[in-house]
KOLVOGU-359401 format. One record per residue (C-alpha): x, z, y. Coordinates in steps of 0.001 Angstrom, whole numbers, padded with zeros to 6 digits, always signed. Each point is the difference from the previous one (the first is absolute). Layout:
XZY...
END
This chain:
+025092-022067-027842-000450+003324+001783+000368+000432+003703+000943+003441+001187-000786+000996+003559+000624+003202+001885-002734+002397+001057+000579-001047+003610-000531-003662-000931-003168+000906-001953-001364+001963+002958+000694-002940+002294-001900-002354-002318-002907+002432-000199-000055+000453+003791+000005-003774+000529-002998-000401-002344-001810+002883+001662+000633-001491+003442-001347-003348-001191-003151+001727-001314-000562+001925+003243+000601-003054+002192-002478-001984-002122-002700+002681+000455+000583+000214+003765+000102-003785+000426-003321-000254-001871-001485+002549+002396+001131-002184+002920-001533-003101-001627-003340+001849-000225+000247+000723+003734+000807+003669-000494+002766+001968+001646+002508+000781-002805-000071+003590-001226+001482+001994-002828-002659-000699-002597-000697+002422-002851+000456-002900-002423+003756+000206+000636+000004+003632-001089-002199-000737-003025+002260-002806-001232+003283+001822+000615-001302+003403-001174+001516+001518+003145-002184+002605+001666-000754-000422+003700+001741+002413+002411+002552+001171-002551+003775-000077+000311+000040-003012-002313-002427-001781+002326+002086+000836+003073+003217-001145-001697-001294-003153-001704-003264-001385+001408+000275+001007+003679+003415-001658+000577-001480-003273-001324-002974+000471+002341+002329+000615+002942+002029-003159-000773-003206-002036-000301-001025+001157+003478+003318-000613+001728+001479+003443-000593-000879+003642+000537+000797-000155+003726-002420-002893+000502-002850+001932-001632+000974+003168+001876-000210-001806+003355-003466-001373-000845-001179+003457-001046+001497+001607+003100-001580-002575+002330-003402+000686-001538-000034+003757+000642+002813+001193+002298-001144+001741+003191-003667-000687-000806-002983+002317-000275-002303+000041-003032-003287+001747-000761+000201+002470-002873-003223+001067-001678-000779+001518-003357-003188+001310-001574+002088+002629-001743+000551+002670+002630-002262-001898+002423+003156-001215+001739-000379-002076+003161+003061-000506+002190+002637-002483+001108+003660-000402-000912+002761-001510+002100+003009-001542-001718+003049+001237+001879+002779-001288-002255+000458-002293-002979+003406+000093-001672+001662-001023-003243+001289+002456-002537+002374-000847-002783+001015+001143-003424+003515-000374-001328+000962-002345+002817-002950-002331-000571-003015-000664+002183-002821+001834-001663-002947+000978+002157-001530+000739+003368-000565+003301+001784-003017+000036+002302-000113+002790+002585-003371+000623+001648-001661+002329+002439-003462+001147-001025-002385+000653+002892-000744+003756-000193-003251-000557+001912-001473-001849-002971-002409+001892-002232+000126+001225-003562-001399+002560-002413+002587+002258-001609-000543+002780-002514+002452+002777-000715+000117+003652-000991+000606+002835+002401+003492+001394-000567-000023+002755-002622-003722-000297-000840-002417-002139-001957-001969-000757+003184-000370-003703+000498+000396-001364+003523-001363-003374+000974+000993-001661+003248-002176-002902+001188+001664-000757+003298+002955-001842+001455+003115-000555-002076+001844+002234+002454-002466+002873-000593+000202-000484-003759+003808-000030+000141+000089+003194+002102-002278+001748-002498+001993-001381-002924+003292+001233+001456-001380+003500+000519-000913+000053-003702+003267-001600-001199-001792-003225-000928+001566-002234+002691+002025-001999-002501-003159-000661-002063-001789-001416+003032+002975-002183+000963+000315-001091-003641-003637-001102+000019+000532-001971+003230+003196-001533-001360-001864-001160-003122-002767-001594+002066+002525-001762+002271+001910-001212-003079-003206-001446-001503-000809-001767+003283+003385-001709+000182+000337-000636-003739-003200-002090+000044+001046-001800+003180+003614-000688-001047-000146-000450-003782+000232-003774+000492+003650+000392+001071+000992+001601-003312+002251+002584+001687-000260+003699-000931-001078+002151+002947+000227+003641+000966-001756+001653+002929+000703+002986+002197-002665+001484+002276+000035+002152+003093-002929+001295+002045+000403-001284+003530-002272-001406+002683+000586-003558+001130
END
Protein backbone atom coordinates (compact mmCIF):
# COMPACT_ATOMS: atom_id res chain seq x y z
CA UNK A 1 0.00 0.00 0.00
CA UNK A 2 1.29 3.45 -0.92
CA UNK A 3 0.47 6.55 1.01
CA UNK A 4 0.63 9.79 -0.90
CA UNK A 5 1.09 13.02 1.00
CA UNK A 6 1.34 16.59 -0.18
CA UNK A 7 4.52 18.64 -0.07
CA UNK A 8 2.99 20.73 2.71
CA UNK A 9 2.32 17.59 4.77
CA UNK A 10 5.89 16.36 4.14
CA UNK A 11 7.34 19.71 5.23
CA UNK A 12 5.25 19.60 8.39
CA UNK A 13 6.55 16.11 9.22
CA UNK A 14 10.12 17.22 8.57
CA UNK A 15 9.68 20.35 10.70
CA UNK A 16 8.23 18.30 13.57
CA UNK A 17 11.24 15.94 13.49
CA UNK A 18 13.64 18.86 13.31
CA UNK A 19 11.93 20.55 16.26
CA UNK A 20 12.17 17.32 18.25
CA UNK A 21 15.91 17.11 17.47
CA UNK A 22 16.55 20.73 18.46
CA UNK A 23 14.53 20.46 21.67
CA UNK A 24 16.46 17.30 22.59
CA UNK A 25 19.82 19.08 22.12
CA UNK A 26 18.70 22.11 24.15
CA UNK A 27 17.18 19.98 26.92
CA UNK A 28 20.46 18.04 27.16
CA UNK A 29 22.32 21.33 27.55
CA UNK A 30 19.99 22.23 30.44
CA UNK A 31 20.57 18.82 32.07
CA UNK A 32 24.34 19.48 31.96
CA UNK A 33 23.72 22.78 33.76
CA UNK A 34 24.38 24.89 30.68
CA UNK A 35 22.26 27.71 29.36
CA UNK A 36 20.73 26.40 26.09
CA UNK A 37 22.29 27.80 22.93
CA UNK A 38 22.14 27.14 19.23
CA UNK A 39 24.78 24.44 19.06
CA UNK A 40 26.78 23.80 15.89
CA UNK A 41 25.74 20.14 16.11
CA UNK A 42 22.26 21.17 14.94
CA UNK A 43 23.75 22.72 11.82
CA UNK A 44 26.03 19.72 11.22
CA UNK A 45 23.16 17.22 11.45
CA UNK A 46 20.70 19.24 9.37
CA UNK A 47 23.32 20.42 6.84
CA UNK A 48 21.92 23.94 7.25
CA UNK A 49 24.57 26.64 7.40
CA UNK A 50 24.47 29.06 10.33
CA UNK A 51 23.32 32.64 9.58
CA UNK A 52 21.84 31.77 6.20
CA UNK A 53 18.30 32.38 5.01
CA UNK A 54 17.58 28.69 5.53
CA UNK A 55 18.77 29.00 9.14
CA UNK A 56 16.62 32.09 9.74
CA UNK A 57 13.55 30.43 8.19
CA UNK A 58 13.90 26.95 9.71
CA UNK A 59 16.16 26.74 12.78
CA UNK A 60 15.63 30.19 14.35
CA UNK A 61 11.80 29.93 14.52
CA UNK A 62 12.21 26.64 16.43
CA UNK A 63 14.70 28.37 18.75
CA UNK A 64 12.28 31.24 19.32
CA UNK A 65 9.42 28.83 20.17
CA UNK A 66 11.68 26.92 22.56
CA UNK A 67 12.43 30.18 24.39
CA UNK A 68 8.87 31.45 24.64
CA UNK A 69 8.85 33.41 21.39
CA UNK A 70 10.87 36.08 19.63
CA UNK A 71 9.43 38.87 21.80
CA UNK A 72 10.53 37.09 24.98
CA UNK A 73 14.12 36.80 23.74
CA UNK A 74 14.04 40.38 22.44
CA UNK A 75 13.00 41.70 25.87
CA UNK A 76 15.83 39.79 27.57
CA UNK A 77 18.33 41.12 25.04
CA UNK A 78 17.00 44.66 25.37
CA UNK A 79 17.12 44.56 29.18
CA UNK A 80 20.75 43.47 29.04
CA UNK A 81 22.02 46.39 26.95
CA UNK A 82 19.47 49.21 26.54
CA UNK A 83 20.59 52.61 27.84
CA UNK A 84 23.85 51.15 29.19
CA UNK A 85 27.46 52.11 28.60
CA UNK A 86 30.11 49.61 27.53
CA UNK A 87 33.89 49.80 27.13
CA UNK A 88 35.09 49.27 23.57
CA UNK A 89 38.72 48.35 23.02
CA UNK A 90 40.56 46.72 20.16
CA UNK A 91 44.23 46.04 19.50
CA UNK A 92 43.56 46.67 15.83
CA UNK A 93 43.55 50.45 15.51
CA UNK A 94 44.52 50.78 19.18
CA UNK A 95 40.89 51.65 19.90
CA UNK A 96 39.95 52.63 23.45
CA UNK A 97 36.58 54.29 24.01
CA UNK A 98 33.08 53.80 25.37
CA UNK A 99 29.73 53.26 23.66
CA UNK A 100 26.29 54.17 24.95
CA UNK A 101 23.28 52.21 23.74
CA UNK A 102 20.60 54.77 22.95
CA UNK A 103 17.98 52.55 21.31
CA UNK A 104 17.26 48.87 20.77
CA UNK A 105 14.46 48.06 18.34
CA UNK A 106 13.13 45.14 16.33
CA UNK A 107 13.27 44.98 12.58
CA UNK A 108 11.27 42.60 10.46
CA UNK A 109 11.34 40.89 7.13
CA UNK A 110 8.21 40.04 5.19
CA UNK A 111 6.00 40.74 8.19
CA UNK A 112 7.97 38.46 10.51
CA UNK A 113 10.12 39.33 13.50
CA UNK A 114 13.65 38.96 12.29
CA UNK A 115 16.33 40.89 14.13
CA UNK A 116 17.42 43.73 16.37
CA UNK A 117 18.81 47.15 15.51
CA UNK A 118 21.19 48.56 18.11
CA UNK A 119 21.84 52.31 17.93
CA UNK A 120 24.87 53.57 19.85
CA UNK A 121 26.81 56.74 20.48
CA UNK A 122 30.57 56.33 20.38
CA UNK A 123 32.49 58.65 22.70
CA UNK A 124 34.55 60.87 20.34
CA UNK A 125 37.00 61.58 23.18
CA UNK A 126 38.21 57.98 23.09
CA UNK A 127 41.48 57.27 21.32
CA UNK A 128 42.43 55.40 18.18
CA UNK A 129 45.05 55.10 15.46
CA UNK A 130 43.76 55.65 11.94
CA UNK A 131 45.69 55.51 8.68
CA UNK A 132 44.56 57.05 5.43
CA UNK A 133 45.94 58.70 2.31
CA UNK A 134 45.98 62.41 1.71
CA UNK A 135 43.37 63.28 -0.92
CA UNK A 136 44.84 63.10 -4.42
CA UNK A 137 48.29 61.86 -3.34
CA UNK A 138 50.08 58.73 -2.23
CA UNK A 139 51.06 60.41 1.06
CA UNK A 140 49.99 58.33 4.00
CA UNK A 141 48.53 60.14 7.00
CA UNK A 142 48.40 58.52 10.40
CA UNK A 143 46.33 59.99 13.20
CA UNK A 144 47.08 58.75 16.74
CA UNK A 145 44.71 60.92 18.71
CA UNK A 146 41.08 61.15 19.74
CA UNK A 147 38.39 59.58 17.60
CA UNK A 148 37.07 63.08 16.96
CA UNK A 149 40.47 64.23 15.60
CA UNK A 150 40.76 61.11 13.45
CA UNK A 151 37.23 61.62 12.11
CA UNK A 152 37.93 65.29 11.27
CA UNK A 153 41.08 64.30 9.38
CA UNK A 154 39.26 61.42 7.68
CA UNK A 155 36.43 63.69 6.53
CA UNK A 156 38.86 66.20 5.04
CA UNK A 157 40.36 63.35 3.00
CA UNK A 158 37.00 61.78 2.06
CA UNK A 159 37.65 58.78 4.31
CA UNK A 160 34.95 59.52 6.92
CA UNK A 161 32.81 56.57 5.89
CA UNK A 162 35.82 54.24 6.23
CA UNK A 163 36.43 55.39 9.79
CA UNK A 164 32.75 55.03 10.73
CA UNK A 165 32.71 51.62 9.02
CA UNK A 166 35.64 50.51 11.16
CA UNK A 167 33.89 51.72 14.33
CA UNK A 168 30.64 50.05 13.27
CA UNK A 169 32.48 46.75 12.77
CA UNK A 170 34.09 46.95 16.21
CA UNK A 171 30.75 47.79 17.87
CA UNK A 172 29.09 44.91 15.99
CA UNK A 173 31.78 42.48 17.23
CA UNK A 174 31.32 43.70 20.82
CA UNK A 175 27.57 43.11 20.78
CA UNK A 176 27.68 39.92 18.70
CA UNK A 177 29.86 38.24 21.35
CA UNK A 178 27.70 39.57 24.18
CA UNK A 179 24.32 38.74 22.59
CA UNK A 180 24.95 35.59 20.54
CA UNK A 181 23.30 33.53 23.29
CA UNK A 182 19.91 35.00 22.31
CA UNK A 183 20.15 33.67 18.75
CA UNK A 184 18.71 36.87 17.24
CA UNK A 185 20.44 38.54 14.27
CA UNK A 186 21.69 42.04 15.12
CA UNK A 187 22.62 45.16 13.21
CA UNK A 188 24.31 48.23 14.64
CA UNK A 189 24.36 51.91 13.77
CA UNK A 190 26.94 54.28 15.24
CA UNK A 191 27.14 58.01 15.76
CA UNK A 192 29.93 60.06 17.31
CA UNK A 193 28.49 61.92 20.27
CA UNK A 194 29.61 62.77 23.79
CA UNK A 195 27.60 61.37 26.66
